[in-house]
N, C-alpha and C positions, 0 to 999 in steps of 0.2 A: 410613595408620599412621606415623606419625613414627618417625624413624631414633634409635637408642638413644642417639646420641651429642645429641639436641636435646633429646630427653626429658631427658638428667640436667642440661641445663642450663637449660630450663625449670624441672627442680623446683629446682635452687640445689644439688643436691645430690653427693657423693662426691668433695669437696675433700680433695685431699692431703691437707691439714691435718689435717684427720677422720680420713682413716686412720691417717695418725705417730701421733698422740693419742692414739686408741683402739691402737695398736700398743704404744705406749708402757706403758699399764698392763700389758699381759700379759708384761712383755718383764724381769722382775725379776731374774729367773734367770741370763736372757741378760746383762743387766746388769753382773751380779755375774764373770762370766767374763768378759767384754769386758775390766771393771778388773783382775780377776788380770793378765790376760796385758799390760795396760800398765803394772802395776807392777812385773811381772818385767821391761820393757822398760827404763822411763823412771819412777820412783817421782814424781819429783818433775811430773812429767805428770797425774798421778791426778787434785789438787783443779782444776786447769782445765779438765780432761776432765767432772768433775761439773756445775763451774758454766759451761759449755758446755750440757750435759743441761738444766738447771734453765733457763736462759735459752729454750731448745728450746719446752720444755714452758708456756712464759708466751708462745709466739709469738713473741718477741723474737730473730728468724731473723738480724737482721743480727751481734747481742752474738755469739750462738751462732755464725755462722760467723766473726765473727773469733778467738773463742777457740779451734773447734776447727782453724783453722791455725795458731796457737800450738802446738797439741799435736803437728799435725805437723811446727812446727821440733822440736820438743823429742821427738818420737820420730818421726826421717823412716821414710816406708813402710808405718804403723800404716795399716790398711785401714779401720778401723769411725771414724777421725776422717776419712778423704776419703769413705767414703758418707753419715757424715752433715753433713759440710759441702755435700755436695753435694745433701744436699735441705734445708740452708738457704739456699742461694745458688738456687735451684729456687724455693721459696717467695719468694724476693727477685725472682723475674723474669731471672735470670741463667741463662737456659739453657745458652747455648754451655758458660759455665764448669761448670756443671753436668755435661754432656756430660761433659768432659772428666776431671773428680775420676771420675767412675763409671769412667768406663772406665779407669782408673788403678786404681781399687779392684778392677775385676775382674780387671786384670793383676796385681796383686798377693796376688788369694786371690779365686778363681772361687766364692763360699760364694754359696749364696739368697737369704741377705740382697742380697749387692752384685748378686745379676744382678736381682734384684727391684727394687732401687735404681736399675739404671740403664736397667731397661723402663719404670720410671716416667718417667724425664728424657726418651727416646726418644720419650713419646704425649704428653707434655705440651706445651701450647699455651698459647704466650704474647703477649700484645701484640706483641713483636717478630716471632717466628717464629713459623709452623707444622711440625707434625711431617713429612717426606715421609712419600710410598707406603713406600718404601726403611728410613725411622728405624721406622714404624711394622708392617711386618714383623719386622724385628728385634728391636723390642719384642716382638711376640706371642713369638719366639723363647726370648728371656728369660725372659719371664713362664712358658713354659710349662716350660722344663726348672728354672727354679727350684721350682715347684708339684712338680715328678717326683722331684728332691731331698729338698724338705722336704712333704710329703703334708698333714701337719696341722698346717703353721703358718699362722697368722692373717694374719698381715702380708703371708706369701709370698702368699697364696690372695686378698686382697683385691686385691691387685695385678693379678693376672691378672684379676678380674671388674672392674677399673679400666680395664684394654686392654682387654678384648673389649668395655666399654661405648663405649670414641674408636672402636674399629674397627670398629663397627656389628655383633657378630656374638654375635648371640642364641645360637645355640648354646652356643657358651664360656661366654655369662655364666650359662646354666640350670645348665652342668657346675660354673662356679665356686662360684654359690650354694647349689649342694645340698652340695656338701665346706664351706664357711662355717657352713652350719646345722647340721654333726656337729660342725666341729672350733671353733667359736665361737657359739655359739645365745643366749649372754647380753652380746651385742657389737649397740650399737643400728646400726652400720655395716651386720651383715650384715644385717638387716632391710631397708634402706634400697636395700640392694641387690635384696632378694627382691620390694620393692613396686614396685624400676626394672622389672624383669623380668616383675613379672603385669602392669602398665600399659603392657610394650612388646605384651604380646598382648593389650591390650584387658580384661583380667577389672579391670573395675574394682573392683569390690566387693573380690576378694581381696587387689587395693593398697592400699587402706584398711587392712585387716584387719594388714595386713605393718605400715603405716606407725604405726597407733597403739600396735602392741606395738615400735616402737623409739621412740615417743616416751617407752611405760613406761619404755623401760632407759636413758631421759635424752637423746636425741633435741634437739637446741637448738632454742628454740619459733622461731625462726625461718627455719630453715632447714623444720624442720616445718611451719610456714602456707606458706614457698614450692611444696614438695611436694605438699602438700593443693592449691594453686589448682591445680597441674598436673595431679592428680589429675582436678577437675573439670574442667580444660578441657581431658581427652582425653575427656569423655562427649560423645556425639552430639551435635547441637548441636539440635536442638527438645527434649531433655531438659533440656541447660543453659539457652536461653532458657527454659522452663516452671518452671524449679525457681528461676531468679533472678529471673523475674517475680512468682512467689508468693512468692519472699522478699523482696521490695521490697515487692511488695504491700500483705501485711501487716503489714510495717514501717510501712508509710506508713499504714495502714488506723487501725493502732494511735496510732500520734501524733495524728491527726484524733482519734480518739477519746477519747484524754487531753486532747485540747486542748478539745470539747465538753463531757466531763466538769468538766476544772477551773471552765467558765464556767457550767454549771448551779451549780455548787456555789457559786460566789459571786455567781450571782444570788442565790442563796436564802439565802446568806448579808448580799445586801446589803439585800434586803426585812427580815429582821430587824432587820439599824442600822438603819433608817429608822423602825420603830413604837419603838427607845426614845429616850426623851427625853434629849438630850445634859445631862453635871453644870457645863457651861460654854455661857452664852447665846453666839450669834452659830454661825458656819456652820464656823469652820476644826475642820480633822479631826481624832478624837481617839481613844482607845480603838481601838473595834471598826473605826470609821470607818478612821482612819489607814491600817490593817492594811491594809483592803481595798482601799485608792487603791492603796498598793504592790503588792498583789497584783495585780489588775488591770491594773499597770502595765505587771508582765513578763510576763504572760500575753497580757499584747494585745501585748506587741513578741517574745515566741515567734509567737505565732498571724502576724504580718508576715513575719517570717523564715522560717518552714514555708511560707509564699504562693510566696516567691522561691523558694526550693531544691525545690518542688513543681515548677516551671516545667520543668526538663531532664527530669522523668519523666514531664508529660502529653506532651512532646513526641515522647520515647523510644515513648513509648506509642500515638498518634495514626502515627507512623509504622511504628511494626510491625503494628500493623494492617491499616493501609491497604496496606503494603508484603505482609503475610499473604494478604489478599484477594487481592490483586491474582496474588499466586503462586499459590493455590490456581485460579483460573482458568485462566491457564497449564495447570496439574497436570492437570484433569481434560479436554486434548487437545482442543478445542471451547472458542475463547478468546469473551466475549461482548464484543465492539471497546465497545458503548455502556455498560455497566457499570463496565471497567476506567478508561474515560475519565471517569464520574461520579466513582469512587473516587479519580482521581489528584487530579482538579481539586476535590475536597473535603479531601484532606489536603493540596494544597497551600495553599488559600484557611484554612483553621486555622491553620497555622505561621502565615502573614502577620497573623492575625488577632490568636496567640497571640502575638510576635515584637511588633509591632503597641504591643499593650497595653502592654507592657514602657517605652517611651519617649513616656510622654503628655509633653507640656508645656505646662503651664497659665501664661498670660501673667497678669502681675499687674496687673490693671484695677481702678478705684475699685469698689467695692461696690456706688457708687449716687452720686448727685447731691452733691459736697461742699458741708457747713453754712459758713459762714464764722462762726464764734463769736462773733468780736469787733460781729458787729453782732446780736447776739442774749444782749446781757449780761444779762437770767432767767435764762435756759436755760442758760448758762456757769454763774450762782452756785451752781442746784439742783447742776447735774454736780461741782462741786468741793465745795458741802456734804453729799451723798449722801454722794462718797470719801470722805472727811473722816471720817465716821459709821463707815465699812467698813473703815477703813484700809487704803487702799490708794490708790493716783495713781488722779489724774481720765482721763477718756479727752480724746486731744490730737487729735480730727477725730470730725464727727457724718458720716454721709451718709445721706442720705434716699433711700428706694425709693419705686414707688410703692403698694405692698401693705400689710399689715400685721404684715413681721416688725419684731422688738425683740431682738436680740442685740449679743453683741460679741464681736471678734476683735482678734489682734496681726498688724500687717503686717512683713512685713520676714525675713530671713532667720533661719538658725539660729543664727548666730553672735552677730546684735543680739539674738534672744531671750535669747540665756542672757546676755548684758553688762546687759544689762532697758535700752535703746536701742529696743526693737521701739514701732513706732504706734500706739497703743491708738486705736483705735476703737469708735465705736458705727453700727448699722445699726438707722436708726428710720424704720418705713414711716409715710407718711402715713395710709394708711387706716385707721392704728389709732387715731388721738388725735382723731376725730371724739367727742366727749362722753365722752372720758375727763377723771377729775378728779385734779388736781397732788399728792394725798393718794395715792392708788394707785397712780399714776404714780411718785413716790418708791421707793415699795414692790415693784415688777415694776424698779427703776433698782437697787437696794440686790440684787435679787435676780443679776442681771446683772453689778455690781460685785464679789460672791461668786465669779465665775468668776475673776475677775483674783486676787481673794486668795487664791483657793487653789490658785490655778496652773492651771488647766484651760485655759486657752488659749495657755500655753507650749507650745512641742514639739507633735509629733503628726502632723507631717508624714509620718513611719511610715505611720503607720493613712491618712491621708489619700491619699496613692500608693496607699498597694492597692488602697483603695477604689475608687481610678480605676482602675488598671487593670484589678479585678474590671467595673466597668460598660463600661469602654471592649472588652475581650474580649467579652463577653456581645453588644453593641453587635452590635461586628464579626460575631460567627459568625452572627447573626441577619439582619444582612442578606444575608451569605452564601447563609444556606440553610441552614448546616450547624447552625444551634439542635436538634438532637434525642438521642433518648435515642442510640440509634445510633453518635454522637460521643463518643469518649473528654473530649475538651475538653470539651464541653458538661457533662456528667457532672461535673466537676470541676469547672468553676467555678459550675455553680447549687449543687452541695451545700457547696464549700468558703464561699461568699457568706451562707450560714445559718450555717456555723459561724464567721464572720467576724463578722455584724452579731450574734450572740447575745452573742460574746465584747465587741464594741466598745459595741454599745447598752447592754450591763449596765453597762460603766463609763460611759457617761454620764447613767443613771438616776443610777447613785451620787452624780454631780457635779452632778447636778439637783437631788436632796435635801438636799445639801450648801448648796447654792446659798439655798434655800428657806429652809434657817432663818437664814441673814444677812436676808433679808428678814422674815421671823417676830419677829427676835428686835429689830430695830431697828425698823419702824415697825408692825409688832401684824398679828397671824393674820387680823385682819379686812380691813384695807386691800390686805394681799397676794392674798388669795380676788377680794376685790373689783376688782381690777388682773388679776389672772387671768383673771376672769369675763369681763372686759370685752375682752382680748386674744384669747379664744376668741369672741365670739359677733362681735365685730368682724370678724375673719376670714371667719367664715362672711354675715354680712352682706355683707362688700364683696364676696366673692364674686359671690353673688348680683346685687347692685346694679352691678357691674362686668361680668359676662356680658349683664345683658339690653342696658344701655347700649352696649354697643359692638356688638352684632348690631342694633337700632334704627340705631345711624347709620350702620353697613355697606349694611344691607337698604335704606334710603332715602336713602343719603350725604349725611348729613347733616356738618356741620362740627362736630368737640366741642373746645371750647376747654375746660373746665374738668369734667374726668370725675367730681371728689367733690360741686357742688353740680348737672349735669344730673338731671334727674327723666326719668327712660323711662316712656312711655305705658303701656308694658304695667309694669307693675311686680310685683317676685318677688310669688312668692303665701308673705303670708306665715305659713301656718301651715305651707308645708314650711320654711320660714326656722328658725322655731320649732323643726320637729321636728329640724330638721340638727344647731342649737345645743344639745339636749338630749341628742341621741344623742350629739356629740361630750362635752359635759361628763359624759356618763355611761357613756365607753368600757371596752370590755372591757379588761385586762390583758393583753396579749402579751411574751413573750420578745425580740421584734423591737424592741418600741419603744425610740425615743430617750428619750423620758421617761415618767414614771410618771405613769399616769391620772390627770385633775383630780381625780378624786373622793378617790382616795389621798393626793396632796397636800394636799388642805381638810384630811382628817382629821388625815395628820402636822403639819400646822402648827399646827390647834387643840390638838393632844394638849402642844406644847410648853409653854402655860400663860406668864406672863407679863402685867407690863400696857405696853399701847402706851404711844408717849410722844403727850404733850399734841399737842392737835390745835392746827394756826397756824391763823386767816385765808386764805390762799394755799391751804391744801388741797380747798377747796371751789371752786378757779377751775378753768376748763379748761384743757389743757395749750396752746391754743393761745395761750393768754394770753401761754405765755415766750415766743413767735415773732413774731416784725416782718415784715408783709408774708404773710396767710393765701394771699389771693388768687395774690399771683404766683410764691410756692413751688407750689400746688395746680396752676396751670398753665404751671410748669415739668415739674413728672411727669408732666400729660397729655400731654404733648410725648413724654414717653419713652414713655411706652405706646403711643402713634401710630408711633412711630420702632419697637417691638418688632414692631406687631401688620405695620409693611411688611419686618420683615425676617422676620419667619416665614412673614406667609400673602402677601406681594406686595400686600396691600390699601393704599391710600394713604388716609390718613383727612386731612380737612382742618383746620386753625384759623383761626381767627380770623386770626392773626398767621403768617406764614411762616417768621418765627423769634421766637417769645415771650420776655420776657426772659432774663437768668439770676437765679436766686437770687443775692443781694447778694455779692461777694465781697470 
């Protein structure tokens, strides 16, 4: 058990000023007698003495000490001014001056008040000096003498209790507290002493009850909070840990539920907003859509912040769980060394995976092969024309990829994005271009430009960082063999990722709906539907074609010059391909989808109505007609595929040339 003195320090209780303040409220009659004494000695000193008392009550101890000194000069030997100046000097930290004044006051008149004041000065510790054993013994004698001469005086009894605390005298504190309860049951300081006594005895519930009585009588909230924490700290360690863990776990779970509920509600609202036909053409957010965009941004930011705030909790839970298991192993008497080693290794690997996931560095690499737009004027003109119709700036760079990607992004740091100087990029998969017409391509491109117009590509770094951290943490735990129900970190990453996906993917779906409106409004619902159907079908067909081709050239050790023109001898099963296309087009909606299902998107853009723009002759041309040197481009992207296979699987596929010609720069 801690000493009384250490408990009082932990509780922030029993400050000298607090006892003096409580005493001053009960001293009206005493002060009238003191003023009468002073008026009989020196009437002119009375206003100065009153002003000094007022300064003391508002804790202006420097002014009070100066005024009490002035009273002493006007009425030499006046003991009450000596005593009160001693109290002010002690509050200011000048213990030596307080002792000298206190002794002078006792020499002038050994009243209970003067004896108690000197006892307080003797027992008081300041940053510059601590009381000696002799001084503490003298303080006890003076306090006991004062209490014997004034058995019902609150200030005297409070001094006796204070001295008992400083000297770690449990018995004396008990007697003083009992006498205080009889003499001053309506003072909060009385119940503070009572709470401290109960706390020293280990009676936690009784100490809490006394503390609540003190609070009800006016105990300052700051002192109440400090004392309450001391009581909590006095509880047995298992009780404290269990109670704290339960409270923290409840609050954390409540936060997760709130975020999940917000994501669920926003997802439902976004679904309703998607079915409403906007009053204005275009994909700009207005009305419910604008409110949803702002709400999603706030909730997503809170979710990301909650993730990082949860990491210390996850680390503490892992350490406490592992430490508890190891402690239990030692507590049973027989230590299963292998089990202890396994637990220790799991804890260390888990901590490493968690900490490593917070510092994921992403290299700013080109997302594909950069196309020189100067060498492809027809494509550049189309990119500018569509951007002009959407009302946004065109892309500055086009990056070709081997697959069927079609997306936009902004490259550059947050400051460049805020200044509007980030590099706008179009990622265009060569695999999607086969058979695609210019008209549908314009509509899909308008959809992508709609993301720029709606500022969907600006910022987002916070969410991306959280996503990368979650994925890397999960991968690290899985590689370490710590991805199981027994690991709190795995339960966290598995559960939080679902909440994060629910919110972030809901925001993404809303962005897609608004971008679809740009495409349908500018180029017609039919053109956009045709373009989206083509992208989905080409994605399925290209994956099947690429898989069959790569299996063939690897098994037969054949060279591969052009993946896109190669015809494998074992062609993909057309029935299986058509079924996969139908499944993709008729997919069932999920709250974790980043895009609405194609069928929903088709239905929503059809509901927008409006007349499509007049078709132009170029709309029926293939997109490849906008590019120069199809063979060179396809061969260059095939080389990228060969390199990827070698990096991923260590299998080298030969080409007709060791280094194919680069795309014209």
